[in-house]
Kinemage of the C-alpha trace (Angstrom):
@kinemage 1
@onewidth
@group {chain A} dominant
@subgroup {mainchain}
@vectorlist {calphas} color= white
{ca met a 1} P -130.847 67.042 -60.387
{ca thr a 2} L -127.250 67.022 -59.060
{ca ser a 3} L -125.827 65.245 -56.036
{ca thr a 4} L -125.564 66.794 -52.644
{ca ile a 5} L -121.760 66.764 -52.539
{ca pro a 6} L -120.169 67.402 -48.932
{ca pro a 7} L -117.060 69.215 -48.770
{ca leu a 8} L -114.650 66.120 -49.446
{ca pro a 9} L -111.842 66.169 -49.734
{ca ser a 10} L -110.682 69.522 -48.019
{ca ala a 11} L -108.954 72.103 -50.168
{ca glu a 12} L -105.762 71.306 -48.312
{ca thr a 13} L -105.949 67.559 -49.018
{ca ala a 14} L -106.729 68.329 -52.538
{ca glu a 15} L -103.806 70.335 -53.046
{ca arg a 16} L -101.592 67.956 -51.296
{ca val a 17} L -102.528 64.786 -53.195
{ca thr a 18} L -102.356 66.663 -56.389
{ca lys a 19} L -98.825 68.117 -55.675
{ca ala a 20} L -97.829 64.621 -54.706
{ca gly a 21} L -98.915 63.263 -58.076
{ca tyr a 22} L -101.471 61.023 -56.712
{ca trp a 23} L -104.321 63.082 -58.492
{ca arg a 24} L -103.639 63.879 -62.126
{ca asp a 25} L -105.236 65.908 -64.793
{ca glu a 26} L -106.607 62.847 -66.544
{ca thr a 27} L -110.101 61.199 -66.438
{ca ile a 28} L -110.679 57.491 -66.801
{ca tyr a 29} L -111.621 57.982 -70.463
{ca ala a 30} L -108.834 59.915 -71.147
{ca val a 31} L -106.400 57.107 -69.753
{ca ala a 32} L -108.285 54.625 -72.179
{ca arg a 33} L -107.990 56.944 -75.110
{ca arg a 34} L -104.312 57.259 -74.596
{ca his a 35} L -103.757 53.637 -74.920
{ca ala a 36} L -106.128 53.516 -77.896
{ca glu a 37} L -103.958 55.989 -79.645
{ca gln a 38} L -100.826 54.443 -78.808
{ca ser a 39} L -101.790 50.764 -79.192
{ca pro a 40} L -104.969 50.579 -81.057
{ca asp a 41} L -104.803 47.042 -81.996
{ca ala a 42} L -103.885 45.607 -78.846
{ca tyr a 43} L -106.723 43.912 -76.875
{ca ala a 44} L -108.510 45.790 -74.093
{ca val a 45} L -111.498 43.805 -72.982
{ca arg a 46} L -113.299 40.481 -73.567
{ca asp a 47} L -116.228 38.543 -72.454
{ca arg a 48} L -117.085 35.045 -73.442
{ca his a 49} L -118.459 36.157 -76.782
{ca arg a 50} L -116.799 39.386 -77.787
{ca arg a 51} L -113.170 40.630 -77.739
{ca leu a 52} L -112.359 44.396 -78.250
{ca thr a 53} L -109.392 46.344 -79.072
{ca his a 54} L -108.466 49.616 -77.513
{ca ala a 55} L -109.561 51.354 -80.539
{ca glu a 56} L -112.709 49.502 -80.713
{ca leu a 57} L -113.380 50.056 -76.961
{ca ile a 58} L -113.087 53.882 -77.434
{ca thr a 59} L -115.105 53.796 -80.561
{ca ala a 60} L -118.072 52.262 -78.756
{ca ala a 61} L -117.624 54.379 -75.827
{ca asp a 62} L -117.657 57.545 -78.070
{ca ala a 63} L -120.765 56.273 -79.823
{ca leu a 64} L -122.789 55.653 -76.615
{ca ala a 65} L -121.471 58.940 -75.130
{ca his a 66} L -122.744 60.742 -78.165
{ca asp a 67} L -126.024 58.997 -78.279
{ca leu a 68} L -126.476 59.807 -74.451
{ca ala a 69} L -125.952 63.439 -75.208
{ca arg a 70} L -128.332 63.445 -78.258
{ca arg a 71} L -131.110 62.047 -75.908
{ca gly a 72} L -130.512 64.878 -73.542
{ca val a 73} L -128.474 63.302 -70.927
{ca arg a 74} L -126.454 66.267 -69.521
{ca arg a 75} L -123.381 66.356 -67.397
{ca gly a 76} L -123.746 65.504 -63.721
{ca glu a 77} L -126.858 63.281 -64.688
{ca arg a 78} L -126.938 59.534 -63.774
{ca val a 79} L -126.663 56.540 -65.852
{ca leu a 80} L -127.879 53.192 -64.123
{ca val a 81} L -126.317 50.044 -65.629
{ca trp a 82} L -127.901 46.657 -64.940
{ca leu a 83} L -125.890 44.061 -66.918
{ca pro a 84} L -124.245 40.640 -66.375
{ca ser a 85} L -120.488 40.456 -67.114
{ca arg a 86} L -120.519 41.946 -70.660
{ca val a 87} L -118.290 44.483 -72.389
{ca glu a 88} L -121.043 47.055 -72.451
{ca ala a 89} L -120.405 47.688 -68.790
{ca val a 90} L -116.923 48.926 -69.577
{ca val a 91} L -118.206 50.967 -72.467
{ca ala a 92} L -120.828 52.501 -70.346
{ca phe a 93} L -118.053 53.369 -67.672
{ca leu a 94} L -115.856 55.046 -70.151
{ca ala a 95} L -118.943 57.193 -71.929
{ca cys a 96} L -119.793 58.352 -68.636
{ca ser a 97} L -116.353 59.392 -67.781
{ca arg a 98} L -116.112 61.183 -71.244
{ca asn a 99} L -119.250 63.157 -70.823
{ca gly a 100} L -119.033 63.768 -67.151
{ca leu a 101} L -122.002 61.833 -66.339
{ca val a 102} L -122.347 59.786 -63.123
{ca val a 103} L -122.450 56.104 -63.765
{ca cys a 104} L -123.888 53.442 -61.195
{ca leu a 105} L -122.642 49.783 -61.973
{ca ser a 106} L -124.105 48.501 -58.522
{ca pro a 107} L -127.234 46.404 -59.865
{ca his a 108} L -126.303 42.868 -59.932
{ca arg a 109} L -127.978 39.282 -60.733
{ca gly a 110} L -129.519 39.011 -57.269
{ca his a 111} L -131.346 42.297 -57.307
{ca thr a 112} L -134.997 42.537 -57.781
{ca val a 113} L -136.915 45.027 -59.975
{ca ala a 114} L -138.213 46.870 -56.942
{ca glu a 115} L -134.644 47.451 -55.670
{ca ile a 116} L -133.449 48.612 -59.046
{ca ala a 117} L -136.447 50.950 -59.194
{ca ser a 118} L -135.427 52.270 -55.698
{ca phe a 119} L -131.850 52.970 -57.021
{ca ala a 120} L -133.270 54.741 -60.177
{ca gln a 121} L -135.358 56.999 -58.122
{ca arg a 122} L -132.649 57.653 -55.479
{ca leu a 123} L -130.132 58.604 -58.378
{ca his a 124} L -132.865 60.322 -60.466
{ca ala a 125} L -131.478 58.284 -63.410
{ca ala a 126} L -131.571 59.862 -66.681
{ca ala a 127} L -130.849 56.455 -68.633
{ca leu a 128} L -130.865 52.716 -67.809
{ca ile a 129} L -128.775 50.148 -69.527
{ca arg a 130} L -130.251 46.846 -69.078
{ca glu a 131} L -130.438 43.259 -70.351
{ca pro a 132} L -134.152 41.929 -70.176
{ca gly a 133} L -134.306 38.735 -68.114
{ca phe a 134} L -131.322 39.625 -66.056
{ca gly a 135} L -131.989 39.913 -62.251
{ca ala a 136} L -133.752 37.990 -59.432
{ca asp a 137} L -137.253 38.447 -60.807
{ca ser a 138} L -136.736 40.161 -64.300
{ca asp a 139} L -138.260 36.913 -65.935
{ca his a 140} L -141.714 38.063 -64.793
{ca asp a 141} L -141.233 41.754 -63.924
{ca asp a 142} L -140.276 44.701 -66.217
{ca ile a 143} L -137.926 47.348 -64.798
{ca ala a 144} L -138.581 49.607 -67.823
{ca gly a 145} L -142.378 49.660 -67.026
{ca thr a 146} L -141.864 50.164 -63.198
{ca ile a 147} L -139.652 53.184 -63.673
{ca arg a 148} L -141.495 54.645 -66.955
{ca glu a 149} L -143.084 57.512 -65.045
{ca leu a 150} L -139.662 58.606 -63.475
{ca pro a 151} L -139.537 62.212 -64.389
{ca ser a 152} L -135.688 62.337 -64.705
{ca leu a 153} L -135.698 59.271 -67.284
{ca arg a 154} L -134.820 60.020 -70.878
{ca his a 155} L -134.197 56.627 -72.211
{ca val a 156} L -133.766 52.733 -71.474
{ca tyr a 157} L -131.289 50.780 -73.623
{ca arg a 158} L -132.303 47.248 -73.969
{ca leu a 159} L -129.505 44.992 -74.903
{ca ala a 160} L -130.117 41.459 -76.256
{ca pro a 161} L -128.864 38.349 -74.287
{ca leu a 162} L -125.469 37.173 -75.626
{ca gly a 163} L -125.137 34.057 -77.612
{ca gly a 164} L -123.056 32.401 -80.121
{ca gly a 165} L -124.502 34.706 -83.007
{ca ser a 166} L -123.909 37.762 -81.149
{ca ser a 167} L -122.545 40.962 -82.897
{ca asn a 168} L -119.113 41.620 -82.030
{ca thr a 169} L -120.021 45.508 -81.839
{ca pro a 170} L -121.132 46.645 -78.342
{ca leu a 171} L -124.722 48.291 -78.280
{ca pro a 172} L -125.310 47.498 -81.843
{ca gly a 173} L -127.391 49.963 -83.867
{ca leu a 174} L -125.755 53.138 -82.286
{ca pro a 175} L -124.586 55.497 -84.939
{ca ala a 176} L -120.833 56.278 -84.805
{ca ala a 177} L -119.969 59.413 -82.931
{ca ser a 178} L -118.750 61.163 -86.257
{ca asp a 179} L -121.962 60.014 -88.212
{ca asp a 180} L -124.637 62.074 -86.267
{ca gly a 181} L -123.590 65.689 -86.129
{ca thr a 182} L -120.970 67.227 -83.864
{ca pro a 183} L -119.566 64.772 -81.229
{ca ser a 184} L -120.675 65.666 -77.679
{ca pro a 185} L -118.122 67.818 -75.593
{ca gln a 186} L -115.555 65.698 -73.631
{ca ser a 187} L -115.222 66.418 -69.922
{ca arg a 188} L -111.809 67.138 -68.722
{ca asp a 189} L -112.285 67.567 -64.956
{ca pro a 190} L -111.155 64.296 -63.058
{ca asn a 191} L -112.347 65.798 -59.671
{ca arg a 192} L -116.016 65.769 -60.267
{ca val a 193} L -118.368 62.971 -59.030
{ca ile a 194} L -118.622 60.255 -61.913
{ca tyr a 195} L -119.338 57.126 -60.117
{ca val a 196} L -121.943 55.984 -57.455
{ca met a 197} L -121.638 52.496 -55.776
{ca phe a 198} L -124.311 51.293 -53.232
{ca thr a 199} L -123.101 49.524 -50.384
{ca ser a 200} L -124.297 46.028 -49.730
{ca gly a 201} L -126.811 47.319 -47.316
{ca ser a 202} L -126.938 43.983 -45.416
{ca thr a 203} L -128.543 45.717 -42.183
{ca gly a 204} L -130.187 48.821 -43.599
{ca leu a 205} L -130.678 51.062 -46.641
{ca pro a 206} L -127.617 50.879 -49.019
{ca lys a 207} L -125.614 54.155 -48.828
{ca gly a 208} L -124.488 55.562 -52.302
{ca val a 209} L -120.796 56.150 -52.238
{ca met a 210} L -119.428 58.829 -54.511
{ca his a 211} L -116.179 58.756 -56.286
{ca ser a 212} L -114.344 60.880 -58.762
{ca asp a 213} L -111.959 59.962 -61.632
{ca asn a 214} L -109.065 60.634 -59.420
{ca thr a 215} L -110.099 58.760 -56.357
{ca leu a 216} L -110.716 55.847 -58.304
{ca leu a 217} L -107.642 55.848 -60.456
{ca cys a 218} L -104.924 56.634 -57.785
{ca thr a 219} L -105.086 53.154 -56.207
{ca ala a 220} L -105.175 51.469 -59.642
{ca arg a 221} L -101.877 53.541 -60.543
{ca ala a 222} L -100.417 52.222 -57.156
{ca ile a 223} L -101.379 48.479 -57.739
{ca val a 224} L -99.905 48.667 -61.212
{ca arg a 225} L -96.664 50.313 -59.950
{ca asp a 226} L -96.249 47.987 -56.876
{ca trp a 227} L -97.008 44.919 -58.519
{ca arg a 228} L -95.263 45.950 -61.635
{ca leu a 229} L -98.219 45.579 -64.165
{ca asp a 230} L -97.759 46.515 -67.718
{ca pro a 231} L -99.492 46.304 -71.211
{ca asp a 232} L -98.754 42.418 -71.251
{ca thr a 233} L -100.987 42.148 -68.256
{ca val a 234} L -104.163 40.042 -68.441
{ca val a 235} L -106.652 40.918 -65.620
{ca tyr a 236} L -109.126 38.386 -64.881
{ca ala a 237} L -111.926 39.984 -62.982
{ca leu a 238} L -113.636 37.128 -61.024
{ca ser a 239} L -115.697 39.694 -59.177
{ca pro a 240} L -118.413 41.275 -61.285
{ca his a 241} L -118.492 45.008 -62.134
{ca ser a 242} L -121.380 45.484 -59.798
{ca his a 243} L -118.835 44.730 -56.969
{ca ser a 244} L -116.121 47.471 -56.035
{ca leu a 245} L -113.622 44.858 -56.611
{ca gly a 246} L -114.661 44.212 -60.214
{ca val a 247} L -114.497 47.875 -60.769
{ca gly a 248} L -110.953 47.922 -59.406
{ca ala a 249} L -110.126 45.242 -61.940
{ca ile a 250} L -111.432 47.447 -64.725
{ca leu a 251} L -109.465 50.294 -63.590
{ca thr a 252} L -106.205 48.135 -63.076
{ca ala a 253} L -106.343 46.908 -66.602
{ca leu a 254} L -107.028 50.242 -68.143
{ca val a 255} L -104.051 51.996 -66.239
{ca ala a 256} L -101.680 49.123 -66.955
{ca gly a 257} L -102.834 49.296 -70.756
{ca gly a 258} L -103.384 45.557 -70.731
{ca glu a 259} L -106.627 43.401 -71.107
{ca leu a 260} L -109.537 42.656 -68.911
{ca val a 261} L -111.211 39.360 -68.930
{ca met a 262} L -114.799 39.406 -67.548
{ca his a 263} L -115.736 36.393 -65.622
{ca asp a 264} L -118.843 34.972 -67.589
{ca leu a 265} L -118.362 31.136 -67.372
{ca ala a 266} L -120.907 28.663 -68.569
{ca arg a 267} L -122.222 26.639 -65.640
{ca gly a 268} L -120.012 23.886 -64.944
{ca ala a 269} L -117.013 24.875 -67.031
{ca ser a 270} L -113.560 24.884 -65.594
{ca leu a 271} L -112.297 28.258 -64.255
{ca ile a 272} L -108.496 26.700 -64.758
{ca asp a 273} L -109.124 26.042 -68.371
{ca arg a 274} L -110.538 29.647 -68.803
{ca leu a 275} L -107.582 30.956 -67.224
{ca val a 276} L -105.066 29.178 -69.453
{ca glu a 277} L -107.113 29.899 -72.526
{ca thr a 278} L -107.368 33.632 -71.941
{ca gly a 279} L -103.672 33.944 -70.810
{ca ala a 280} L -104.617 35.790 -67.600
{ca thr a 281} L -101.792 36.795 -65.308
{ca tyr a 282} L -103.527 38.588 -62.514
{ca leu a 283} L -106.666 37.731 -60.757
{ca val a 284} L -109.098 39.593 -58.841
{ca gly a 285} L -111.582 38.218 -56.391
{ca val a 286} L -113.168 37.364 -53.163
{ca pro a 287} L -112.163 34.543 -50.765
{ca thr a 288} L -114.994 32.461 -52.204
{ca his a 289} L -113.126 32.565 -55.560
{ca ala a 290} L -109.787 31.563 -53.928
{ca ile a 291} L -111.384 28.737 -52.057
{ca asp a 292} L -113.054 27.447 -55.234
{ca leu a 293} L -109.697 27.765 -57.314
{ca val a 294} L -107.992 25.682 -54.580
{ca glu a 295} L -110.512 23.041 -54.656
{ca glu a 296} L -110.350 22.705 -58.589
{ca met a 297} L -106.316 22.655 -58.353
{ca arg a 298} L -106.577 19.959 -55.751
{ca gly a 299} L -108.788 17.905 -57.916
{ca arg a 300} L -106.638 18.144 -60.659
{ca gly a 301} L -103.355 17.636 -58.671
{ca met a 302} L -101.857 20.930 -59.660
{ca thr a 303} L -98.795 22.007 -57.781
{ca thr a 304} L -96.709 24.433 -60.275
{ca gly a 305} L -99.283 27.448 -60.843
{ca ile a 306} L -101.982 27.922 -63.459
{ca gly a 307} L -100.925 28.849 -66.941
{ca asn a 308} L -99.471 32.542 -66.901
{ca val a 309} L -100.996 33.469 -63.645
{ca lys a 310} L -98.613 35.539 -61.464
{ca gly a 311} L -100.808 37.108 -58.962
{ca phe a 312} L -104.223 36.969 -57.322
{ca arg a 313} L -105.685 39.922 -55.667
{ca ile a 314} L -108.155 38.497 -52.757
{ca ser a 315} L -110.098 41.138 -50.905
{ca ala a 316} L -113.539 42.260 -49.611
{ca ala a 317} L -113.643 39.733 -46.654
{ca ala a 318} L -111.192 37.759 -44.639
{ca val a 319} L -109.627 34.823 -46.573
{ca pro a 320} L -108.515 31.963 -44.553
{ca gly a 321} L -104.671 31.629 -43.827
{ca pro a 322} L -104.670 27.904 -44.926
{ca val a 323} L -106.225 28.888 -48.357
{ca val a 324} L -103.548 31.527 -48.792
{ca ala a 325} L -100.862 28.985 -47.865
{ca glu a 326} L -102.255 26.445 -50.207
{ca leu a 327} L -102.172 28.713 -53.061
{ca leu a 328} L -98.657 29.640 -52.421
{ca gln a 329} L -97.774 25.914 -52.153
{ca arg a 330} L -99.393 25.396 -55.520
{ca gly a 331} L -97.675 28.146 -57.209
{ca val a 332} L -100.063 31.078 -57.202
{ca leu a 333} L -99.057 34.150 -55.498
{ca pro a 334} L -101.911 35.768 -53.437
{ca gln a 335} L -101.941 39.507 -53.135
{ca arg a 336} L -103.849 39.809 -49.834
{ca gly a 337} L -105.697 43.032 -49.486
{ca tyr a 338} L -107.753 45.575 -47.404
{ca gly a 339} L -110.076 48.102 -48.719
{ca met a 340} L -113.819 49.022 -49.008
{ca thr a 341} L -116.069 50.864 -51.291
{ca glu a 342} L -115.407 54.257 -49.481
{ca val a 343} L -111.698 54.105 -49.733
{ca asn a 344} L -110.927 51.675 -52.575
{ca ser a 345} L -108.174 49.003 -52.652
{ca his a 346} L -105.373 51.008 -50.818
{ca gln a 347} L -103.870 48.161 -48.781
{ca tyr a 348} L -102.071 45.009 -49.931
{ca thr a 349} L -99.152 42.614 -49.691
{ca leu a 350} L -96.223 42.898 -52.203
{ca pro a 351} L -94.810 40.262 -54.544
{ca asp a 352} L -91.479 40.160 -52.482
{ca asp a 353} L -93.147 40.074 -49.055
{ca asp a 354} L -92.342 37.132 -46.967
{ca his a 355} L -94.746 34.421 -47.110
{ca arg a 356} L -95.725 34.590 -43.453
{ca leu a 357} L -96.788 38.187 -44.038
{ca ile a 358} L -98.823 37.154 -46.963
{ca ile a 359} L -100.536 34.617 -45.101
{ca glu a 360} L -101.253 36.441 -41.802
{ca thr a 361} L -101.764 40.010 -42.973
{ca ser a 362} L -103.552 42.434 -45.260
{ca gly a 363} L -100.306 44.073 -46.230
{ca arg a 364} L -99.387 47.895 -45.828
{ca cys a 365} L -101.143 51.020 -47.283
{ca cys a 366} L -99.930 52.214 -50.583
{ca arg a 367} L -98.099 55.625 -50.570
{ca glu a 368} L -101.148 57.363 -51.706
{ca his a 369} L -103.207 56.457 -48.591
{ca glu a 370} L -102.837 56.370 -44.747
{ca leu a 371} L -104.299 53.996 -42.238
{ca arg a 372} L -104.494 54.325 -38.358
{ca ile a 373} L -105.905 52.352 -35.625
{ca phe a 374} L -108.052 54.169 -33.005
{ca arg a 375} L -109.025 52.962 -29.514
{ca leu a 376} L -112.230 50.997 -29.076
{ca asp a 377} L -113.431 53.345 -26.136
{ca asp a 378} L -112.264 56.632 -27.782
{ca pro a 379} L -112.283 56.868 -31.667
{ca asp a 380} L -110.438 60.298 -31.529
{ca thr a 381} L -107.314 58.607 -29.802
{ca glu a 382} L -104.796 56.619 -31.619
{ca ala a 383} L -104.321 52.920 -30.398
{ca ala a 384} L -100.847 51.753 -29.377
{ca ile a 385} L -98.864 49.421 -32.004
{ca gly a 386} L -100.270 45.999 -31.741
{ca glu a 387} L -103.555 47.079 -29.908
{ca val a 388} L -106.842 46.088 -31.605
{ca gly a 389} L -109.057 48.937 -32.515
{ca glu a 390} L -110.998 50.537 -35.140
{ca ile a 391} L -109.402 51.105 -38.526
{ca gly a 392} L -109.407 54.539 -39.612
{ca ser a 393} L -108.369 55.753 -43.168
{ca arg a 394} L -107.617 58.859 -45.223
{ca gly a 395} L -106.005 59.758 -48.403
{ca ala a 396} L -106.204 60.279 -52.175
{ca ser a 397} L -108.541 57.308 -52.764
{ca leu a 398} L -111.142 58.326 -50.183
{ca met a 399} L -114.944 59.003 -51.346
{ca leu a 400} L -116.426 62.172 -51.865
{ca gly a 401} L -119.236 61.366 -49.499
{ca tyr a 402} L -122.583 59.586 -49.557
{ca leu a 403} L -124.930 60.478 -51.968
{ca asp a 404} L -127.524 62.985 -50.867
{ca asp a 405} L -126.603 61.998 -47.175
{ca pro a 406} L -124.297 64.655 -45.702
{ca ala a 407} L -125.409 63.581 -42.050
{ca ala a 408} L -124.171 60.077 -42.759
{ca thr a 409} L -120.958 61.411 -44.246
{ca glu a 410} L -120.173 63.591 -41.229
{ca ala a 411} L -120.860 60.613 -38.955
{ca ala a 412} L -118.466 58.272 -40.640
{ca phe a 413} L -115.451 60.563 -39.662
{ca asn a 414} L -113.710 61.253 -36.297
{ca ala a 415} L -112.792 64.417 -34.936
{ca his a 416} L -109.478 64.534 -36.768
{ca gly a 417} L -111.054 63.692 -40.304
{ca trp a 418} L -110.288 60.034 -40.468
{ca phe a 419} L -112.821 57.758 -42.060
{ca met a 420} L -113.948 55.269 -39.441
{ca thr a 421} L -114.363 52.041 -41.242
{ca gly a 422} L -116.319 49.909 -38.600
{ca asp a 423} L -113.516 47.213 -39.104
{ca leu a 424} L -111.317 46.117 -36.294
{ca gly a 425} L -107.765 45.286 -36.614
{ca trp a 426} L -104.107 45.939 -35.465
{ca val a 427} L -100.891 47.096 -37.091
{ca asp a 428} L -97.352 45.934 -36.250
{ca ala a 429} L -94.373 48.247 -36.201
{ca ala a 430} L -93.742 47.821 -39.873
{ca gly a 431} L -97.377 48.965 -40.779
{ca tyr a 432} L -98.742 45.542 -41.715
{ca leu a 433} L -102.482 45.137 -40.905
{ca arg a 434} L -104.168 42.248 -39.281
{ca val a 435} L -107.933 42.654 -39.675
{ca thr a 436} L -109.746 40.928 -36.805
{ca gly a 437} L -113.376 41.477 -37.422
{ca arg a 438} L -116.267 44.080 -37.829
{ca arg a 439} L -117.182 46.183 -34.752
{ca lys a 440} L -120.903 45.554 -35.493
{ca asp a 441} L -120.172 41.778 -35.567
{ca val a 442} L -119.013 41.585 -32.070
{ca ile a 443} L -121.008 39.122 -29.948
{ca ile a 444} L -121.557 40.402 -26.441
{ca arg a 445} L -121.793 37.492 -23.785
{ca gly a 446} L -122.358 38.502 -20.202
{ca gly a 447} L -120.988 41.942 -20.846
{ca arg a 448} L -117.789 40.665 -22.473
{ca asn a 449} L -116.999 41.429 -26.173
{ca ile a 450} L -116.209 38.488 -28.366
{ca asn a 451} L -114.611 38.809 -31.669
{ca pro a 452} L -116.212 36.259 -34.082
{ca ala a 453} L -113.579 36.705 -36.546
{ca arg a 454} L -110.991 34.834 -34.274
{ca ile a 455} L -113.314 31.962 -33.691
{ca glu a 456} L -113.998 31.585 -37.531
{ca asp a 457} L -110.296 31.899 -38.365
{ca leu a 458} L -109.222 29.191 -35.902
{ca ala a 459} L -112.179 27.006 -36.966
{ca met a 460} L -111.196 27.091 -40.665
{ca arg a 461} L -107.841 25.732 -39.875
{ca his a 462} L -109.365 22.430 -39.270
{ca ala a 463} L -108.882 20.304 -42.352
{ca ala a 464} L -112.724 19.440 -42.721
{ca ile a 465} L -114.066 23.031 -42.539
{ca glu a 466} L -114.456 24.865 -45.663
{ca arg a 467} L -116.455 28.035 -44.316
{ca ala a 468} L -117.426 29.115 -40.706
{ca ala a 469} L -119.500 31.828 -39.108
{ca ala a 470} L -119.669 32.668 -35.461
{ca ile a 471} L -123.066 34.392 -34.785
{ca pro a 472} L -125.122 35.330 -31.710
{ca val a 473} L -127.931 33.349 -30.233
{ca ala a 474} L -130.059 35.237 -27.852
{ca asp a 475} L -129.990 34.175 -24.065
{ca ala a 476} L -132.066 35.613 -21.321
{ca arg a 477} L -129.258 35.406 -18.822
{ca leu a 478} L -126.045 36.227 -20.705
{ca gly a 479} L -127.739 38.388 -23.525
{ca glu a 480} L -125.981 36.444 -26.299
{ca arg a 481} L -124.309 33.093 -26.591
{ca ile a 482} L -122.037 31.928 -29.427
{ca cys a 483} L -123.089 29.572 -32.242
{ca leu a 484} L -120.766 28.179 -34.795
{ca ala a 485} L -122.130 27.325 -38.187
{ca val a 486} L -119.782 25.574 -40.665
{ca thr a 487} L -119.806 23.905 -44.073
{ca met a 488} L -117.497 21.120 -44.795
{ca arg a 489} L -115.033 20.340 -47.552
{ca pro a 490} L -116.239 17.891 -50.079
{ca gly a 491} L -115.403 14.450 -48.793
{ca his a 492} L -114.742 15.573 -45.463
{ca arg a 493} L -116.748 15.013 -42.190
{ca thr a 494} L -116.349 15.899 -38.403
{ca asp a 495} L -118.544 16.665 -35.555
{ca ala a 496} L -118.921 19.312 -32.709
{ca glu a 497} L -116.801 17.651 -30.301
{ca gln a 498} L -113.856 17.346 -32.663
{ca ile a 499} L -114.269 20.996 -33.651
{ca leu a 500} L -114.355 22.169 -30.042
{ca gly a 501} L -111.329 20.011 -29.372
{ca his a 502} L -109.439 21.776 -32.323
{ca leu a 503} L -110.430 25.231 -31.194
{ca ala a 504} L -109.124 24.570 -27.612
{ca arg a 505} L -105.952 23.113 -28.998
{ca ala a 506} L -105.627 26.231 -31.235
{ca gly a 507} L -105.702 28.589 -28.201
{ca leu a 508} L -109.343 29.574 -27.951
{ca ser a 509} L -110.343 30.644 -24.499
{ca lys a 510} L -113.118 29.139 -22.435
{ca tyr a 511} L -115.263 32.160 -22.550
{ca glu a 512} L -114.761 32.430 -26.422
{ca met a 513} L -116.037 28.686 -26.848
{ca pro a 514} L -118.871 28.116 -29.105
{ca glu a 515} L -122.020 26.909 -26.992
{ca phe a 516} L -124.135 25.946 -29.976
{ca phe a 517} L -123.290 24.285 -33.289
{ca val a 518} L -124.929 23.701 -36.690
{ca ala a 519} L -123.369 22.085 -39.878
{ca leu a 520} L -125.005 23.635 -43.063
{ca ala a 521} L -124.931 22.220 -46.746
{ca asp a 522} L -124.369 25.547 -47.875
{ca met a 523} L -123.511 29.027 -46.267
{ca pro a 524} L -125.668 31.912 -47.078
{ca leu a 525} L -123.423 34.437 -49.107
{ca met a 526} L -124.082 38.038 -50.247
{ca pro a 527} L -123.437 38.658 -54.004
{ca asn a 528} L -119.902 40.171 -53.150
{ca gly a 529} L -118.898 36.645 -51.650
{ca lys a 530} L -119.270 37.610 -47.972
{ca ile a 531} L -121.182 35.375 -45.614
{ca ala a 532} L -124.613 36.760 -45.043
{ca arg a 533} L -124.481 36.991 -41.251
{ca his a 534} L -127.731 38.703 -40.872
{ca asp a 535} L -129.550 35.992 -42.963
{ca leu a 536} L -127.910 33.312 -41.130
{ca thr a 537} L -128.847 34.744 -37.752
{ca lys a 538} L -132.427 35.397 -39.085
{ca trp a 539} L -132.739 31.656 -39.812
{ca val a 540} L -131.930 30.742 -36.393
{ca gln a 541} L -134.207 33.243 -34.998
{ca glu a 542} L -136.988 31.868 -37.386
{ca gly a 543} L -136.176 28.252 -36.613
{ca arg a 544} L -135.250 27.501 -40.113
{ca val a 545} L -132.014 26.331 -38.703
{ca val a 546} L -131.931 24.586 -35.212
{ca pro a 547} L -128.350 24.788 -33.569
{ca leu a 548} L -127.417 22.001 -31.151
{ca pro a 549} L -126.152 22.926 -27.782
{ca val a 550} L -122.390 21.907 -27.224
{ca arg a 551} L -120.012 22.047 -24.506
{ca ala a 552} L -116.234 21.756 -24.499
{ca thr a 553} L -115.369 18.933 -22.216
{ca ala a 554} L -111.960 18.394 -20.296
{ca glu a 555} L -111.100 15.885 -22.913
{ca ser a 556} L -111.532 18.297 -25.810
{ca arg a 557} L -109.435 20.908 -24.082
């Protein structure tokens, strides 16, 4: 069964981006194969136990592609990958691109067997590649048994957990493509659906975002060009392949012709030591990774950088300005970015940008994409420069639609064909973007819209606060009031009165001031590193967390 694919992009858009060179006649597999032919012995990917050259990576991808074809998995069918950070995830990605299959890398450690079974059913998965015991409940539940009766399923690949004696060959036991008859035919169409990523689904059923080789490759090419990456680049993927940032790291390494390092540190091991050991030059991760890295650098008194690291792509959520500033002070150049699964990582700061712009903004669009701000009261009317509105996006990296959901796809666009992200922000005259929050996260107090991102940003400028989340607390009279939840930096303490005073001095207005406060030992996070607001709000509603009422006094103001 094939996907319901809405008419995205339009024929006019496809012609325009192809003519501009943003879309090319090359698949992801073809990019990797070109590097294997030009530099066969250069390293392409590594995890903690294996390191593959470009030639070895292609050999493994060809073997898996041939085995999938031998088992009856045909062009357009879907392959579900549920693996920790190990090289087989990249092998599967390339094998699917080679054969014109659709790969889904979304499953992660936090997913349950029931959730993966739901993905398999929605995808009509023809194959599953898994590591037994990986997942939230896989130690006592078996995904293979759960989906055994799925009519579309042809085969389940079971990969043994990695250890010191692991074979250097990915998917050991597969015959080489040349050893078992004629190799499977190679897809040469870079514009068909080859990738589905399910959104985080924090407030509803996850949507399956569809992309082609071209929509994925174009922003990787842009980053490689704009950040001057080359075959000497070593991309360290702090984000796993189950996250769109992790996939972006894979693509960036492939386009540059460099090496990808998959983040699979043993518990308690030093990230800094691993970055130095692997020769990492370009990091990709979420704000949580940046916060943790800064903390380790502080602890080791490091002020002149980390080994060969030249850049650090930080995206997926708002990174606190003080964290970015401290990375700069300690010799690490951040690449602040903006993007999402539907449009990829099209927005970022540049190496030569003024430090103020790196600290305060999410950069500008690459030339392959466009971004506009639309008025909050009218999504079809563009907002003025400097006016906060909803961020709209379109261009060569835009998704091909939502899997089997044309209604949701249509609803995601305004009347002029701009994808409406649900994010709020504003741009300056030079096109630099400031993201101010999510439309759905707005707290409505007494009929007034309050942006939690502003409160959180100001709160995290306090020296003692590591993370902050402003969430709604139900109120019979005002509808909602504001609760500020925080976690403290190690070795720091503060109280609500001091924080309210800090917020007042930072310019927070009286009607935006938190009226409840709670200090947490740990902030609930989603697998992608974003704060799990839905869980935090639910904790308050269920009484698992009891915020204390607070009030800004004249002295604090």
